[in-house]
MMTF fields as JSON, N, C-alpha, C and O atoms, coordinates in Angstrom:
{
  "mmtfVersion": "1.0.0",
  "mmtfProducer": "UNKNOWN",
  "numBonds": 415,
  "numAtoms": 416,
  "numGroups": 104,
  "numChains": 1,
  "numModels": 1,
  "chainsPerModel": [1],
  "groupsPerChain": [104],
  "chainIdList": ["A"],
  "bondAtomList": [4, 2, 8, 6, 12, 10, 16, 14, 20, 18, 24, 22, 28, 26, 32, 30, 36, 34, 40, 38, 44, 42, 48, 46, 52, 50, 56, 54, 60, 58, 64, 62, 68, 66, 72, 70, 76, 74, 80, 78, 84, 82, 88, 86, 92, 90, 96, 94, 100, 98, 104, 102, 108, 106, 112, 110, 116, 114, 120, 118, 124, 122, 128, 126, 132, 130, 136, 134, 140, 138, 144, 142, 148, 146, 152, 150, 156, 154, 160, 158, 164, 162, 168, 166, 172, 170, 176, 174, 180, 178, 184, 182, 188, 186, 192, 190, 196, 194, 200, 198, 204, 202, 208, 206, 212, 210, 216, 214, 220, 218, 224, 222, 228, 226, 232, 230, 236, 234, 240, 238, 244, 242, 248, 246, 252, 250, 256, 254, 260, 258, 264, 262, 268, 266, 272, 270, 276, 274, 280, 278, 284, 282, 288, 286, 292, 290, 296, 294, 300, 298, 304, 302, 308, 306, 312, 310, 316, 314, 320, 318, 324, 322, 328, 326, 332, 330, 336, 334, 340, 338, 344, 342, 348, 346, 352, 350, 356, 354, 360, 358, 364, 362, 368, 366, 372, 370, 376, 374, 380, 378, 384, 382, 388, 386, 392, 390, 396, 394, 400, 398, 404, 402, 408, 406, 412, 410],
  "bondOrderList": [1, 1, 1, 1, 1, 1, 1, 1, 1, 1, 1, 1, 1, 1, 1, 1, 1, 1, 1, 1, 1, 1, 1, 1, 1, 1, 1, 1, 1, 1, 1, 1, 1, 1, 1, 1, 1, 1, 1, 1, 1, 1, 1, 1, 1, 1, 1, 1, 1, 1, 1, 1, 1, 1, 1, 1, 1, 1, 1, 1, 1, 1, 1, 1, 1, 1, 1, 1, 1, 1, 1, 1, 1, 1, 1, 1, 1, 1, 1, 1, 1, 1, 1, 1, 1, 1, 1, 1, 1, 1, 1, 1, 1, 1, 1, 1, 1, 1, 1, 1, 1, 1, 1],
  "groupList": [{"groupName": "MET", "atomNameList": ["N", "CA", "C", "O"], "elementList": ["N", "C", "C", "O"], "formalChargeList": [0, 0, 0, 0], "bondAtomList": [1, 0, 2, 1, 3, 2], "bondOrderList": [1, 1, 2], "singleLetterCode": "M", "chemCompType": "L-PEPTIDE LINKING"}, {"groupName": "THR", "atomNameList": ["N", "CA", "C", "O"], "elementList": ["N", "C", "C", "O"], "formalChargeList": [0, 0, 0, 0], "bondAtomList": [1, 0, 2, 1, 3, 2], "bondOrderList": [1, 1, 2], "singleLetterCode": "T", "chemCompType": "L-PEPTIDE LINKING"}, {"groupName": "GLN", "atomNameList": ["N", "CA", "C", "O"], "elementList": ["N", "C", "C", "O"], "formalChargeList": [0, 0, 0, 0], "bondAtomList": [1, 0, 2, 1, 3, 2], "bondOrderList": [1, 1, 2], "singleLetterCode": "Q", "chemCompType": "L-PEPTIDE LINKING"}, {"groupName": "SER", "atomNameList": ["N", "CA", "C", "O"], "elementList": ["N", "C", "C", "O"], "formalChargeList": [0, 0, 0, 0], "bondAtomList": [1, 0, 2, 1, 3, 2], "bondOrderList": [1, 1, 2], "singleLetterCode": "S", "chemCompType": "L-PEPTIDE LINKING"}, {"groupName": "TYR", "atomNameList": ["N", "CA", "C", "O"], "elementList": ["N", "C", "C", "O"], "formalChargeList": [0, 0, 0, 0], "bondAtomList": [1, 0, 2, 1, 3, 2], "bondOrderList": [1, 1, 2], "singleLetterCode": "Y", "chemCompType": "L-PEPTIDE LINKING"}, {"groupName": "GLU", "atomNameList": ["N", "CA", "C", "O"], "elementList": ["N", "C", "C", "O"], "formalChargeList": [0, 0, 0, 0], "bondAtomList": [1, 0, 2, 1, 3, 2], "bondOrderList": [1, 1, 2], "singleLetterCode": "E", "chemCompType": "L-PEPTIDE LINKING"}, {"groupName": "ILE", "atomNameList": ["N", "CA", "C", "O"], "elementList": ["N", "C", "C", "O"], "formalChargeList": [0, 0, 0, 0], "bondAtomList": [1, 0, 2, 1, 3, 2], "bondOrderList": [1, 1, 2], "singleLetterCode": "I", "chemCompType": "L-PEPTIDE LINKING"}, {"groupName": "PRO", "atomNameList": ["N", "CA", "C", "O"], "elementList": ["N", "C", "C", "O"], "formalChargeList": [0, 0, 0, 0], "bondAtomList": [1, 0, 2, 1, 3, 2], "bondOrderList": [1, 1, 2], "singleLetterCode": "P", "chemCompType": "L-PEPTIDE LINKING"}, {"groupName": "LEU", "atomNameList": ["N", "CA", "C", "O"], "elementList": ["N", "C", "C", "O"], "formalChargeList": [0, 0, 0, 0], "bondAtomList": [1, 0, 2, 1, 3, 2], "bondOrderList": [1, 1, 2], "singleLetterCode": "L", "chemCompType": "L-PEPTIDE LINKING"}, {"groupName": "LYS", "atomNameList": ["N", "CA", "C", "O"], "elementList": ["N", "C", "C", "O"], "formalChargeList": [0, 0, 0, 0], "bondAtomList": [1, 0, 2, 1, 3, 2], "bondOrderList": [1, 1, 2], "singleLetterCode": "K", "chemCompType": "L-PEPTIDE LINKING"}, {"groupName": "PHE", "atomNameList": ["N", "CA", "C", "O"], "elementList": ["N", "C", "C", "O"], "formalChargeList": [0, 0, 0, 0], "bondAtomList": [1, 0, 2, 1, 3, 2], "bondOrderList": [1, 1, 2], "singleLetterCode": "F", "chemCompType": "L-PEPTIDE LINKING"}, {"groupName": "VAL", "atomNameList": ["N", "CA", "C", "O"], "elementList": ["N", "C", "C", "O"], "formalChargeList": [0, 0, 0, 0], "bondAtomList": [1, 0, 2, 1, 3, 2], "bondOrderList": [1, 1, 2], "singleLetterCode": "V", "chemCompType": "L-PEPTIDE LINKING"}, {"groupName": "ASN", "atomNameList": ["N", "CA", "C", "O"], "elementList": ["N", "C", "C", "O"], "formalChargeList": [0, 0, 0, 0], "bondAtomList": [1, 0, 2, 1, 3, 2], "bondOrderList": [1, 1, 2], "singleLetterCode": "N", "chemCompType": "L-PEPTIDE LINKING"}, {"groupName": "GLY", "atomNameList": ["N", "CA", "C", "O"], "elementList": ["N", "C", "C", "O"], "formalChargeList": [0, 0, 0, 0], "bondAtomList": [1, 0, 2, 1, 3, 2], "bondOrderList": [1, 1, 2], "singleLetterCode": "G", "chemCompType": "PEPTIDE LINKING"}, {"groupName": "ARG", "atomNameList": ["N", "CA", "C", "O"], "elementList": ["N", "C", "C", "O"], "formalChargeList": [0, 0, 0, 0], "bondAtomList": [1, 0, 2, 1, 3, 2], "bondOrderList": [1, 1, 2], "singleLetterCode": "R", "chemCompType": "L-PEPTIDE LINKING"}, {"groupName": "ASP", "atomNameList": ["N", "CA", "C", "O"], "elementList": ["N", "C", "C", "O"], "formalChargeList": [0, 0, 0, 0], "bondAtomList": [1, 0, 2, 1, 3, 2], "bondOrderList": [1, 1, 2], "singleLetterCode": "D", "chemCompType": "L-PEPTIDE LINKING"}, {"groupName": "CYS", "atomNameList": ["N", "CA", "C", "O"], "elementList": ["N", "C", "C", "O"], "formalChargeList": [0, 0, 0, 0], "bondAtomList": [1, 0, 2, 1, 3, 2], "bondOrderList": [1, 1, 2], "singleLetterCode": "C", "chemCompType": "L-PEPTIDE LINKING"}, {"groupName": "TRP", "atomNameList": ["N", "CA", "C", "O"], "elementList": ["N", "C", "C", "O"], "formalChargeList": [0, 0, 0, 0], "bondAtomList": [1, 0, 2, 1, 3, 2], "bondOrderList": [1, 1, 2], "singleLetterCode": "W", "chemCompType": "L-PEPTIDE LINKING"}, {"groupName": "ALA", "atomNameList": ["N", "CA", "C", "O"], "elementList": ["N", "C", "C", "O"], "formalChargeList": [0, 0, 0, 0], "bondAtomList": [1, 0, 2, 1, 3, 2], "bondOrderList": [1, 1, 2], "singleLetterCode": "A", "chemCompType": "L-PEPTIDE LINKING"}, {"groupName": "HIS", "atomNameList": ["N", "CA", "C", "O"], "elementList": ["N", "C", "C", "O"], "formalChargeList": [0, 0, 0, 0], "bondAtomList": [1, 0, 2, 1, 3, 2], "bondOrderList": [1, 1, 2], "singleLetterCode": "H", "chemCompType": "L-PEPTIDE LINKING"}],
  "groupTypeList": [0, 1, 2, 3, 4, 5, 6, 7, 8, 1, 7, 9, 7, 2, 1, 10, 3, 11, 1, 10, 7, 12, 13, 1, 7, 11, 2, 0, 14, 8, 12, 4, 2, 10, 12, 15, 15, 14, 16, 17, 6, 8, 15, 6, 18, 15, 18, 15, 13, 12, 8, 8, 11, 16, 13, 6, 7, 8, 11, 1, 13, 18, 15, 8, 8, 13, 2, 4, 18, 3, 8, 13, 8, 13, 18, 9, 8, 10, 11, 1, 1, 15, 13, 4, 7, 18, 5, 7, 7, 19, 17, 17, 3, 8, 13, 11, 3, 18, 19, 8, 4, 11, 5, 13],
  "groupIdList": [1, 2, 3, 4, 5, 6, 7, 8, 9, 10, 11, 12, 13, 14, 15, 16, 17, 18, 19, 20, 21, 22, 23, 24, 25, 26, 27, 28, 29, 30, 31, 32, 33, 34, 35, 36, 37, 38, 39, 40, 41, 42, 43, 44, 45, 46, 47, 48, 49, 50, 51, 52, 53, 54, 55, 56, 57, 58, 59, 60, 61, 62, 63, 64, 65, 66, 67, 68, 69, 70, 71, 72, 73, 74, 75, 76, 77, 78, 79, 80, 81, 82, 83, 84, 85, 86, 87, 88, 89, 90, 91, 92, 93, 94, 95, 96, 97, 98, 99, 100, 101, 102, 103, 104],
  "secStructList": [7, 7, 7, 3, 3, 3, 3, 7, 7, 7, 1, 1, 7, 3, 3, 3, 3, 3, 3, 7, 6, 6, 1, 7, 3, 3, 3, 3, 3, 3, 3, 3, 7, 7, 1, 6, 6, 7, 7, 3, 3, 3, 3, 3, 3, 7, 6, 6, 7, 7, 3, 3, 3, 3, 3, 3, 3, 7, 7, 5, 1, 1, 5, 6, 6, 1, 1, 7, 4, 4, 4, 7, 7, 7, 7, 3, 3, 3, 3, 3, 3, 1, 1, 7, 6, 6, 1, 7, 7, 7, 4, 4, 4, 5, 6, 6, 6, 3, 3, 3, 3, 3, 3, 7],
  "xCoordList": [53.306, 53.511, 53.876, 53.329, 54.881, 55.302, 54.608, 54.251, 54.418, 53.644, 54.729, 55.662, 54.361, 54.866, 54.142, 53.183, 54.375, 53.964, 54.495, 55.171, 54.355, 55.133, 54.462, 53.253, 55.317, 54.946, 54.721, 55.687, 53.521, 53.398, 54.255, 54.118, 55.093, 55.912, 55.664, 54.939, 56.264, 56.099, 57.642, 58.208, 58.117, 59.5, 59.458, 59.708, 59.292, 59.143, 59.32, 58.898, 60.051, 59.932, 58.586, 57.652, 58.517, 56.888, 57.097, 58.02, 55.97, 55.924, 54.477, 53.439, 54.69, 53.497, 53.336, 54.379, 52.227, 52.034, 52.216, 51.927, 52.512, 52.281, 52.353, 53.206, 51.428, 51.534, 52.132, 51.668, 53.355, 53.954, 52.763, 51.571, 53.422, 52.528, 52.269, 51.099, 53.125, 52.878, 51.787, 51.38, 51.465, 50.61, 51.275, 50.609, 52.667, 53.369, 53.103, 53.458, 52.383, 52.171, 53.501, 54.018, 54.163, 55.392, 55.05, 54.083, 55.727, 55.896, 57.091, 58.169, 56.984, 58.189, 58.327, 57.446, 59.532, 59.927, 60.861, 61.973, 60.835, 61.801, 62.2, 61.383, 63.439, 63.916, 65.339, 66.168, 65.306, 66.529, 67.765, 67.68, 68.837, 70.016, 70.854, 71.265, 70.965, 71.4, 72.666, 72.901, 73.739, 74.988, 75.735, 75.23, 77.066, 77.957, 77.484, 77.618, 76.828, 76.272, 74.841, 74.529, 74.254, 73.092, 72.221, 72.264, 71.143, 70.434, 69.25, 69.028, 68.165, 67.273, 67.381, 67.781, 67.083, 67.095, 65.772, 64.788, 65.835, 64.536, 64.741, 65.735, 63.776, 63.442, 62.281, 61.209, 62.224, 61.421, 61.186, 62.054, 59.725, 59.375, 58.223, 57.443, 58.018, 56.696, 55.459, 55.422, 54.244, 53.384, 52.93, 52.072, 53.315, 53.292, 54.526, 54.779, 55.264, 56.194, 57.617, 58.454, 57.853, 59.116, 60.079, 59.983, 61.101, 62.224, 62.725, 63.025, 62.798, 63.467, 64.579, 65.446, 64.943, 66.134, 65.854, 64.797, 67.076, 67.182, 68.417, 69.517, 68.254, 69.127, 69.584, 70.623, 68.723, 68.915, 68.886, 67.852, 69.948, 70.067, 69.343, 69.639, 68.394, 67.582, 68.767, 69.097, 69.259, 70.266, 69.39, 68.509, 69.945, 69.067, 70.101, 71.238, 69.782, 70.498, 70.561, 71.252, 69.917, 70.115, 68.725, 67.937, 68.395, 67.554, 67.64, 68.182, 67.204, 67.467, 67.044, 67.416, 66.295, 66.219, 66.828, 66.3, 67.88, 68.398, 69.533, 69.837, 69.915, 70.595, 70.071, 70.771, 68.812, 68.198, 66.869, 65.777, 67.38, 66.407, 66.114, 65.033, 67.112, 66.708, 65.382, 64.716, 64.98, 63.982, 62.755, 61.896, 62.658, 61.515, 60.554, 59.433, 60.571, 59.669, 59.211, 58.221, 59.746, 59.162, 58.767, 57.681, 59.967, 59.806, 61.057, 62.026, 61.1, 62.307, 61.672, 60.453, 62.78, 62.548, 63.471, 64.627, 63.186, 63.823, 63.575, 62.461, 64.613, 64.29, 64.875, 65.938, 64.169, 64.38, 64.172, 63.42, 64.847, 64.946, 64.426, 64.829, 63.355, 62.993, 64.258, 64.926, 64.44, 65.424, 66.914, 67.826, 67.087, 68.538, 68.451, 68.376, 68.439, 67.758, 69.201, 68.922, 70.265, 71.124, 71.489, 72.488, 70.735, 70.866, 69.909, 68.765, 70.508, 69.865, 68.61, 68.599, 67.718, 66.585, 67.352, 67.889, 67.202, 67.265, 66.317, 65.238, 66.586, 65.635, 64.401, 63.472, 64.219, 62.933, 62.685, 61.734, 63.2, 62.563, 62.019, 61.659, 61.959, 61.346, 60.029, 59.434, 59.413, 57.867, 57.627, 56.486, 58.704, 58.052, 59.114, 58.673, 60.075, 61.082, 61.545, 61.859, 61.582, 62.421, 61.253, 60.333, 61.264, 60.255, 60.591, 61.693, 59.906, 60.05, 59.077, 57.86, 59.61, 58.747, 58.934, 60.092, 58.09, 57.859, 57.903, 57.072, 58.44, 58.273, 58.011, 58.643, 57.145, 57.326, 56.225, 56.096],
  "yCoordList": [-79.566, -78.418, -77.31, -76.939, -76.713, -75.541, -74.17, -73.745, -73.552, -71.925, -70.733, -70.752, -70.001, -68.766, -67.616, -67.531, -66.773, -65.329, -64.46, -64.785, -63.004, -61.949, -61.553, -61.535, -61.306, -60.686, -59.449, -58.836, -58.747, -57.29, -56.443, -56.619, -55.562, -54.846, -53.083, -52.664, -52.342, -50.952, -50.523, -51.192, -49.465, -49.066, -48.739, -47.597, -49.29, -49.101, -50.38, -51.468, -50.073, -51.35, -51.867, -51.108, -53.051, -53.697, -55.317, -56.072, -55.529, -56.861, -57.313, -56.651, -58.615, -59.159, -60.746, -61.398, -61.357, -62.727, -63.342, -62.516, -64.254, -64.818, -66.397, -66.963, -67.046, -68.485, -69.062, -68.856, -69.912, -70.256, -71.113, -71.241, -71.587, -72.325, -73.674, -74.058, -74.39, -75.462, -75.443, -76.498, -74.452, -74.107, -73.762, -73.677, -73.597, -73.064, -71.717, -70.87, -71.441, -69.933, -69.251, -69.919, -68.132, -67.44, -66.207, -65.746, -65.419, -63.846, -63.311, -63.876, -62.313, -61.813, -60.236, -59.409, -59.955, -58.656, -57.974, -58.487, -56.965, -56.334, -54.944, -54.03, -54.736, -53.375, -53.163, -54.012, -51.867, -51.391, -51.007, -50.212, -51.485, -51.0, -49.894, -50.073, -48.749, -47.389, -47.707, -46.913, -48.63, -48.686, -48.774, -48.362, -49.302, -49.309, -50.138, -49.847, -51.361, -52.325, -51.882, -52.557, -51.126, -50.534, -51.369, -51.32, -52.417, -53.45, -53.391, -52.624, -54.159, -54.581, -56.069, -57.006, -56.309, -57.168, -57.953, -57.36, -59.461, -60.04, -60.959, -61.686, -60.982, -61.871, -62.762, -62.163, -64.115, -64.611, -65.754, -66.459, -65.659, -66.102, -66.942, -66.639, -68.242, -68.988, -68.526, -67.302, -69.155, -68.292, -67.904, -67.023, -68.359, -67.911, -66.953, -66.755, -66.382, -65.395, -65.748, -64.874, -67.011, -67.672, -67.504, -67.96, -66.651, -66.358, -67.768, -68.653, -67.929, -68.989, -68.581, -69.454, -67.5, -67.059, -65.718, -65.162, -65.209, -63.604, -62.843, -63.397, -61.694, -61.184, -61.431, -60.979, -62.117, -62.415, -61.093, -60.433, -60.583, -59.803, -59.928, -60.802, -58.924, -59.124, -58.952, -57.791, -59.8, -59.775, -60.619, -61.462, -60.092, -60.904, -61.779, -61.587, -62.796, -63.873, -65.224, -66.2, -65.145, -66.526, -66.619, -65.674, -68.058, -68.427, -68.006, -68.841, -66.899, -66.425, -67.431, -67.147, -68.539, -69.611, -70.741, -71.829, -70.697, -71.728, -72.568, -73.76, -71.79, -72.221, -72.656, -73.107, -72.526, -72.97, -74.092, -74.118, -74.829, -75.777, -76.77, -77.335, -76.843, -77.816, -77.2, -77.986, -75.847, -75.448, -76.223, -76.431, -76.601, -77.386, -76.45, -76.959, -75.107, -74.199, -74.421, -73.751, -75.252, -75.925, -74.684, -74.55, -73.74, -72.415, -71.99, -72.218, -71.319, -70.346, -69.085, -68.95, -67.815, -66.842, -65.961, -65.928, -65.158, -64.509, -63.072, -62.665, -62.339, -60.999, -60.577, -60.997, -59.805, -59.188, -57.71, -57.233, -57.003, -55.716, -55.513, -56.251, -54.376, -54.252, -53.563, -52.629, -54.0, -53.538, -53.769, -53.677, -54.05, -54.305, -55.209, -54.851, -56.897, -58.07, -58.329, -58.802, -58.089, -58.121, -56.883, -57.028, -55.666, -54.557, -54.903, -55.333, -54.666, -54.986, -54.035, -52.969, -54.32, -53.294, -52.202, -52.528, -50.842, -49.672, -49.327, -49.919, -48.408, -47.998, -47.818, -48.544, -47.012, -46.561, -47.393, -46.99, -48.556, -49.135, -50.634, -51.363, -51.096, -52.241, -52.2, -51.129, -53.202, -53.125, -52.042, -51.683, -51.542, -50.423, -50.906, -50.914, -51.172, -51.736, -53.118, -54.009, -53.295, -54.301, -55.367, -54.896, -56.707, -57.278, -58.619, -59.06, -59.353, -60.325, -61.557, -61.379, -62.675, -63.724, -65.031, -65.324, -65.703, -66.92, -68.021, -67.804, -69.329, -70.398, -71.409, -71.437, -72.465, -73.562, -74.685, -75.792],
  "zCoordList": [-144.853, -145.627, -144.933, -143.894, -145.533, -144.83, -144.858, -145.956, -143.922, -143.796, -143.353, -142.55, -143.963, -143.533, -143.489, -144.256, -142.806, -142.576, -141.953, -140.976, -142.335, -141.821, -140.3, -140.068, -139.53, -138.073, -138.346, -138.799, -138.186, -138.391, -137.156, -135.946, -137.774, -136.594, -136.84, -137.742, -136.049, -136.196, -135.568, -134.704, -136.084, -135.728, -133.932, -133.544, -133.436, -131.636, -131.047, -131.436, -129.984, -128.824, -128.404, -128.145, -128.348, -128.18, -127.853, -128.161, -127.165, -126.946, -127.37, -127.363, -127.739, -128.397, -128.475, -128.499, -128.512, -128.661, -129.982, -130.847, -130.383, -131.577, -131.494, -130.811, -132.211, -132.407, -133.655, -134.776, -133.361, -134.642, -135.559, -135.279, -136.607, -137.674, -136.97, -136.974, -136.411, -135.621, -134.344, -133.858, -133.974, -133.084, -131.536, -130.504, -131.64, -130.307, -130.152, -130.971, -128.954, -128.649, -128.12, -127.225, -128.433, -127.612, -127.345, -127.952, -126.419, -126.501, -127.031, -126.848, -127.644, -128.185, -127.778, -128.012, -127.15, -127.166, -127.87, -127.747, -128.596, -129.431, -129.102, -129.215, -128.692, -128.188, -129.101, -129.429, -129.35, -130.084, -129.35, -128.414, -129.686, -128.588, -129.549, -130.695, -128.742, -129.118, -128.595, -127.684, -128.776, -128.578, -129.648, -130.692, -129.687, -130.764, -131.765, -132.954, -131.299, -132.246, -133.043, -134.024, -132.767, -132.971, -133.831, -135.06, -132.908, -133.476, -133.067, -132.13, -133.627, -132.959, -132.166, -132.857, -130.901, -130.287, -129.862, -129.42, -130.05, -129.586, -128.595, -128.573, -127.681, -126.611, -126.719, -126.802, -126.741, -126.701, -125.329, -124.814, -124.958, -123.878, -124.15, -125.053, -123.248, -123.478, -123.396, -123.264, -123.431, -123.145, -122.016, -121.956, -121.189, -119.526, -119.157, -117.968, -120.123, -119.879, -119.44, -119.215, -119.328, -118.845, -120.089, -121.229, -119.462, -120.793, -121.299, -120.499, -122.638, -123.518, -123.995, -123.948, -124.483, -125.155, -125.269, -125.568, -124.955, -124.926, -125.637, -125.65, -126.173, -126.793, -128.495, -128.976, -129.137, -130.536, -131.268, -131.162, -132.047, -132.738, -134.281, -135.096, -134.48, -135.708, -137.006, -137.249, -137.643, -138.583, -139.922, -139.755, -141.32, -142.315, -142.606, -142.174, -143.355, -144.054, -143.14, -143.431, -142.252, -141.268, -140.739, -140.775, -140.135, -139.563, -137.993, -137.269, -137.424, -136.154, -134.857, -133.718, -135.117, -134.212, -134.799, -134.568, -135.544, -136.025, -134.867, -134.932, -134.068, -133.142, -131.917, -131.01, -131.873, -130.759, -130.909, -130.342, -131.754, -132.442, -130.908, -130.739, -130.011, -128.913, -128.157, -127.484, -128.241, -127.72, -128.062, -127.205, -129.126, -129.798, -130.208, -130.213, -130.603, -130.818, -132.338, -132.632, -133.4, -134.338, -135.317, -135.88, -135.405, -136.479, -136.769, -136.044, -137.899, -138.27, -138.264, -138.373, -138.091, -138.08, -138.913, -138.492, -140.127, -140.777, -141.131, -141.462, -141.055, -141.61, -142.912, -143.368, -143.406, -145.061, -144.932, -144.082, -145.784, -146.137, -147.437, -148.336, -147.752, -149.029, -150.005, -149.563, -151.049, -151.99, -151.589, -152.41, -150.379, -149.913, -149.013, -147.837, -149.427, -148.648, -147.476, -146.374, -147.704, -146.643, -145.643, -144.939, -145.537, -144.96, -143.653, -143.8, -142.357, -141.095, -140.898, -141.513, -140.197, -140.008, -138.839, -137.78, -139.41, -138.821, -137.734, -137.725, -136.774, -135.95, -136.615, -136.261, -137.488, -138.24, -139.21, -139.88, -139.647, -140.727, -140.354, -141.278, -139.002, -138.531, -139.049, -138.927, -139.638, -139.918, -140.982, -141.271, -141.547, -142.85, -144.161, -145.311, -143.962, -145.3, -144.808, -145.598, -143.147, -142.809, -142.293, -141.623, -142.57, -142.243, -141.564, -141.892, -140.71, -139.784, -140.377, -140.419, -140.781, -141.144, -140.287, -139.99, -139.935, -139.413, -140.107, -140.989, -140.331, -141.065, -140.359, -139.303, -140.58, -139.687, -140.33, -139.807]
}
């Protein structure tokens, strides 16, 4: 059975731990890039803080972990935005109208 839940976020840079539905614990770090791309960037580390993947842009409409299946995280990550499902999260909207979901 597939489980999914929202990872609660706030519109500020943050580091936190999450346990994916299959029991895999990870650390996540989110930072906003104030460059020409202007987007939230996600880094994922294992439970010990060893980086697994860095620089995943939070975009809508795709499994953010799809290209990293070889890491064996056993989860999918998705971003959606209220009212405008294809709009990426802005600096002020992460955790407010833009939501990060994990499924596994």
